[in-house]
C-alpha positions as CSV (number, residue, x, y, z in Angstrom):
1,X,-1.6,-5.2,-39.9
2,X,1.7,-6.4,-38.4
3,X,4.8,-4.7,-37.2
4,X,6.2,-2.3,-39.8
5,X,9.9,-1.6,-39.1
6,X,10.4,1.3,-41.3
7,X,11.6,4.9,-40.8
8,X,9.1,6.3,-43.4
9,X,6.3,7.7,-41.3
10,X,3.3,9.6,-42.6
11,X,3.0,13.1,-41.3
12,X,0.8,13.7,-38.3
13,X,-2.8,14.0,-39.4
14,X,-3.8,16.3,-36.5
15,X,-1.7,18.5,-34.3
16,X,-1.5,17.7,-30.7
17,X,-1.6,21.3,-29.5
18,X,-0.9,22.2,-25.9
19,X,-4.6,22.9,-25.2
20,X,-5.6,19.5,-26.6
21,X,-2.9,17.8,-24.6
22,X,-4.0,19.6,-21.5
23,X,-7.6,18.4,-22.0
24,X,-6.4,14.8,-22.6
25,X,-4.5,14.9,-19.3
26,X,-7.6,15.8,-17.3
27,X,-8.1,13.1,-14.7
28,X,-11.5,11.8,-13.5
29,X,-12.6,10.2,-10.3
30,X,-15.8,9.1,-12.1
31,X,-14.0,7.4,-14.9
32,X,-11.6,5.7,-12.4
33,X,-14.5,4.6,-10.2
34,X,-16.5,3.2,-13.1
35,X,-13.5,1.1,-14.4
36,X,-12.5,0.0,-10.9
37,X,-16.1,-1.0,-9.9
38,X,-16.5,-2.8,-13.2
39,X,-13.3,-4.8,-12.8
40,X,-13.7,-5.6,-9.1
41,X,-17.4,-6.3,-9.6
42,X,-16.6,-8.9,-12.3
43,X,-14.1,-10.6,-9.9
44,X,-16.7,-10.7,-7.1
45,X,-19.5,-12.1,-9.3
46,X,-17.3,-14.8,-10.7
47,X,-15.8,-15.6,-7.3
48,X,-19.3,-16.0,-5.8
49,X,-20.2,-18.3,-8.7
50,X,-17.1,-20.4,-8.0
51,X,-17.8,-20.6,-4.3
52,X,-21.5,-21.5,-4.9
53,X,-20.8,-24.2,-7.5
54,X,-18.0,-25.7,-5.5
55,X,-20.1,-25.9,-2.3
56,X,-23.3,-27.3,-4.0
57,X,-21.9,-29.4,-6.8
58,X,-18.3,-30.0,-6.0
59,X,-15.0,-28.3,-7.0
60,X,-14.7,-30.1,-10.3
61,X,-17.8,-28.3,-11.6
62,X,-16.3,-25.0,-10.8
63,X,-13.0,-25.6,-12.6
64,X,-14.1,-24.0,-15.9
65,X,-14.6,-20.7,-14.2
66,X,-11.1,-20.6,-12.7
67,X,-9.4,-19.4,-15.9
68,X,-12.1,-16.6,-16.2
69,X,-11.4,-15.5,-12.7
70,X,-7.7,-15.9,-13.3
71,X,-7.7,-13.4,-16.2
72,X,-9.8,-10.9,-14.1
73,X,-7.5,-11.2,-11.0
74,X,-4.2,-11.2,-12.9
75,X,-5.2,-8.2,-14.9
76,X,-5.6,-6.2,-11.7
77,X,-2.0,-5.5,-12.6
78,X,-3.5,-2.8,-14.9
79,X,-5.1,-1.1,-11.9
80,X,-1.7,-1.1,-10.2
81,X,-0.1,0.3,-13.2
82,X,-2.6,3.1,-13.8
83,X,-2.7,4.1,-10.1
84,X,1.1,4.1,-10.1
85,X,0.9,6.9,-12.6
86,X,-1.7,8.6,-10.4
87,X,-3.9,8.9,-13.4
88,X,-6.7,6.3,-12.6
89,X,-8.3,9.0,-10.4
90,X,-8.0,12.7,-9.9
91,X,-7.8,12.0,-6.1
92,X,-4.3,11.0,-5.1
93,X,-5.7,9.1,-2.1
94,X,-7.9,7.0,-4.3
95,X,-5.0,6.2,-6.5
96,X,-3.0,5.0,-3.5
97,X,-5.8,3.0,-1.9
98,X,-6.8,1.2,-5.1
99,X,-3.2,0.7,-6.0
100,X,-2.4,-0.9,-2.7
101,X,-5.5,-3.1,-2.7
102,X,-4.8,-4.3,-6.3
103,X,-1.1,-4.8,-5.5
104,X,-1.9,-6.9,-2.5
105,X,-4.2,-9.1,-4.5
106,X,-1.5,-9.8,-7.1
107,X,1.5,-9.9,-4.8
108,X,3.1,-6.7,-6.1
109,X,3.8,-4.1,-3.4
110,X,2.4,-0.8,-4.7
111,X,5.1,1.7,-3.6
112,X,7.9,-0.7,-4.8
113,X,6.2,-1.0,-8.2
114,X,5.9,2.8,-8.5
115,X,9.6,3.2,-8.2
116,X,10.3,0.2,-10.5
117,X,7.9,1.5,-13.1
118,X,9.2,5.0,-13.0
119,X,12.6,3.7,-13.8
120,X,11.2,1.7,-16.7
121,X,9.7,4.8,-18.2
122,X,12.9,6.7,-17.8
123,X,15.0,4.0,-19.4
124,X,12.7,2.0,-21.7
125,X,14.5,-0.7,-23.7
126,X,17.9,0.2,-22.2
127,X,19.4,-3.2,-21.4
128,X,21.6,-1.8,-18.6
129,X,19.0,0.4,-16.9
130,X,15.4,-0.7,-17.7
131,X,14.3,-2.8,-14.7
132,X,12.0,-4.9,-16.9
133,X,15.0,-6.0,-18.9
134,X,17.2,-6.5,-15.9
135,X,14.8,-8.7,-13.9
136,X,13.2,-10.4,-16.8
137,X,14.2,-14.1,-17.5
138,X,16.5,-14.6,-20.5
139,X,15.2,-17.8,-22.2
140,X,17.8,-19.9,-23.9
141,X,15.7,-22.8,-25.0
142,X,12.1,-23.7,-26.0
143,X,11.4,-25.0,-22.5
144,X,12.7,-21.8,-20.8
145,X,10.7,-19.8,-23.3
146,X,7.5,-21.7,-22.5
147,X,8.2,-21.2,-18.7
148,X,8.8,-17.5,-19.3
149,X,5.5,-17.1,-21.1
150,X,3.7,-18.9,-18.3
151,X,4.5,-16.0,-16.0
152,X,5.2,-18.3,-13.1
153,X,8.9,-17.4,-12.9
154,X,8.0,-13.7,-12.6
155,X,5.5,-14.4,-9.9
156,X,7.9,-16.5,-7.9
157,X,10.6,-13.9,-8.3
158,X,8.2,-11.2,-7.1
159,X,7.2,-13.1,-4.0
160,X,10.9,-14.0,-3.2
161,X,11.7,-10.3,-3.4
162,X,8.9,-9.3,-1.1
163,X,10.0,-12.0,1.4
164,X,13.6,-10.9,1.2
165,X,12.6,-7.3,1.9
166,X,10.4,-8.3,4.8
167,X,12.8,-10.8,6.4
168,X,16.2,-9.2,5.9
169,X,15.1,-5.5,6.0
170,X,17.5,-4.9,3.1
171,X,16.6,-3.4,-0.3
172,X,19.5,-3.5,-2.8
173,X,17.9,-3.0,-6.2
174,X,19.2,0.2,-7.8
175,X,15.8,1.7,-8.7
176,X,14.9,2.1,-5.0
177,X,16.8,5.2,-3.7
178,X,18.4,5.0,-0.2
179,X,15.8,7.4,1.2
180,X,12.9,5.1,0.3
181,X,14.4,1.7,1.3
182,X,13.0,1.7,4.9
183,X,9.5,2.5,3.5
184,X,9.8,-0.4,1.0
185,X,10.7,-2.7,3.9
186,X,7.7,-1.6,5.9
187,X,5.5,-2.1,2.9
188,X,6.8,-5.6,2.3
189,X,6.3,-6.5,5.9
190,X,2.7,-5.2,5.8
191,X,1.9,-7.3,2.8
192,X,3.5,-10.4,4.2
193,X,1.6,-9.9,7.5
194,X,-1.6,-9.6,5.5
195,X,-1.0,-12.8,3.6
196,X,-0.1,-14.6,6.9
197,X,-3.3,-13.5,8.5
198,X,-5.4,-14.7,5.6
199,X,-3.6,-18.1,5.6
200,X,-4.1,-18.5,9.4
201,X,-7.7,-17.5,9.1
202,X,-8.3,-20.1,6.3
203,X,-6.6,-22.8,8.4
204,X,-8.6,-22.0,11.5
205,X,-11.9,-22.0,9.5
206,X,-10.8,-25.1,7.5
207,X,-11.6,-23.2,4.3
208,X,-10.1,-23.5,0.9
209,X,-12.3,-20.6,-0.5
210,X,-9.3,-18.3,-1.1
211,X,-7.4,-21.0,-2.9
212,X,-10.2,-21.4,-5.5
213,X,-11.3,-17.8,-5.9
214,X,-8.0,-16.1,-5.6
215,X,-4.7,-18.0,-5.4
216,X,-5.1,-20.6,-8.2
217,X,-6.9,-18.2,-10.5
218,X,-4.1,-15.7,-10.1
219,X,-1.5,-18.3,-11.2
220,X,-3.7,-19.4,-14.1
221,X,-4.2,-15.8,-15.2
222,X,-0.4,-15.3,-15.7
223,X,-0.7,-17.5,-18.8
224,X,-2.6,-14.7,-20.5
225,X,-1.0,-11.7,-18.7
226,X,2.6,-12.5,-19.5
227,X,2.2,-12.8,-23.3
228,X,0.2,-9.6,-23.2
229,X,3.1,-7.8,-21.3
230,X,5.7,-9.2,-23.7
231,X,3.8,-7.5,-26.5
232,X,4.5,-4.1,-25.2
233,X,8.2,-3.8,-26.0
234,X,9.6,-7.1,-27.2
235,X,11.3,-6.8,-30.6
236,X,11.0,-3.0,-30.6
237,X,14.0,-0.6,-31.0
238,X,16.5,0.2,-28.3
239,X,16.1,3.9,-28.5
240,X,14.8,6.8,-26.5
241,X,11.7,7.4,-28.7
242,X,8.5,6.0,-27.4
243,X,7.3,5.9,-31.0
244,X,10.1,3.4,-31.8
245,X,10.7,1.4,-28.6
246,X,7.1,0.5,-27.8
247,X,4.3,-1.4,-29.6
248,X,0.6,-0.5,-29.8
249,X,-1.6,-3.5,-30.4
250,X,-5.0,-3.2,-32.2
251,X,-7.5,-5.4,-30.4
252,X,-11.1,-5.8,-29.3
253,X,-13.1,-3.5,-27.0
254,X,-13.3,-6.3,-24.4
255,X,-9.5,-6.5,-24.2
256,X,-9.3,-2.7,-24.0
257,X,-11.7,-2.8,-21.0
258,X,-9.8,-5.5,-19.2
259,X,-6.4,-3.8,-19.8
260,X,-7.5,-0.3,-19.0
261,X,-6.7,0.8,-22.6
262,X,-3.1,-0.1,-22.3
263,X,-2.9,-1.8,-25.7
264,X,-2.4,1.9,-26.7
265,X,1.0,1.5,-25.2
266,X,3.0,3.7,-27.5
267,X,0.6,6.5,-26.7
268,X,1.0,5.8,-23.0
269,X,4.8,5.9,-23.1
270,X,4.9,9.0,-25.2
271,X,2.4,10.8,-23.0
272,X,2.3,9.0,-19.6
273,X,0.3,11.8,-17.9
274,X,-2.7,11.0,-20.2
275,X,-5.2,8.8,-18.2
276,X,-6.5,5.5,-19.5
277,X,-9.9,6.8,-20.5
278,X,-8.3,9.4,-22.9
279,X,-5.9,7.1,-24.7
280,X,-8.3,6.2,-27.5
281,X,-8.6,10.0,-28.4
282,X,-4.8,10.3,-28.1
283,X,-4.4,7.3,-30.4
284,X,-6.5,9.0,-33.1
285,X,-4.1,12.0,-33.1
286,X,-0.7,10.3,-33.0
287,X,-1.4,6.9,-34.8
288,X,0.5,7.9,-37.9
289,X,3.8,8.3,-36.0
290,X,3.7,4.8,-34.5
291,X,6.4,2.5,-35.8
292,X,5.4,-0.9,-34.3
293,X,1.7,-1.9,-34.5
294,X,0.3,-5.3,-33.9
295,X,-2.9,-6.8,-35.2
296,X,-4.3,-8.7,-32.2
297,X,-2.4,-10.4,-29.4
298,X,-2.3,-13.9,-31.0
299,X,-0.4,-12.5,-33.9
300,X,1.9,-10.4,-31.7
301,X,2.6,-13.3,-29.4
302,X,3.8,-15.3,-32.4
303,X,6.1,-12.4,-33.3
304,X,7.5,-12.0,-29.8
305,X,8.0,-15.7,-29.4
306,X,9.9,-15.8,-32.7
307,X,12.0,-12.8,-31.7
308,X,13.1,-14.6,-28.5
309,X,14.0,-17.7,-30.5
310,X,16.0,-15.6,-32.9
311,X,18.0,-14.1,-30.1
312,X,19.4,-17.4,-28.8
313,X,19.9,-18.8,-32.3
314,X,22.0,-15.7,-33.1
């Protein structure tokens, strides 16, 4: 099944009544804890394996595990995203703690992302107001397109912004209101101080452990994360309807686990208060109203790549 750009939708098979929606919106500390422990547990296990193999057999033997660790670390973005909606846990404090921990590990300050992402939901696919379209690179050649899909431009831009906020004390992006700018500066400075302490500690201990289990894997993981993120909206309509401006991608259970069920992205944008663990049930109710569906991320990546090429050719 590929994208189906048609206005002829089948009628809803089941009614999403208020009681059903209320049930779907029920948050769970248990579900959040299980997904968080599973994700972080996998990162710790693979990290220990990398460290052990590198110390006993040499770094070269550990290299095959770096892409695995990279995908796990880079996709902590999904934990940041879910906690930004305050739907990963019922407890607000747990959302903030896990959001900040995950944001620190991927170089994305949590409070800043909450503001950025809220504006994205308010103005999805609006070229003048959607932050994802404003800050995203506009590839104009095959080389630029390849670089964009590597995710390295986005990571570099994110780190530059954090450093700018921390060093200058100024926040000028429009999605951060004046009353929140001082807090965003304090957050950026806390993150930068944390990174500096880890760097100093590694230098003092003459250790490259963090380089192999965290920094390099995070960069490698962007090669998978960025195409995944492009699948969410690229080539969809510039309209207010979440059922038209967003894509749901049908994929494997393993990918759903890694991404906290965000392949159900139309469902998430249409009903952002529904937590990740309830999205499969929501999908079963609203599936017939979805305009853009993708059959797997390889196929969708081919479609989004072709869409970008068509833009500069036009």
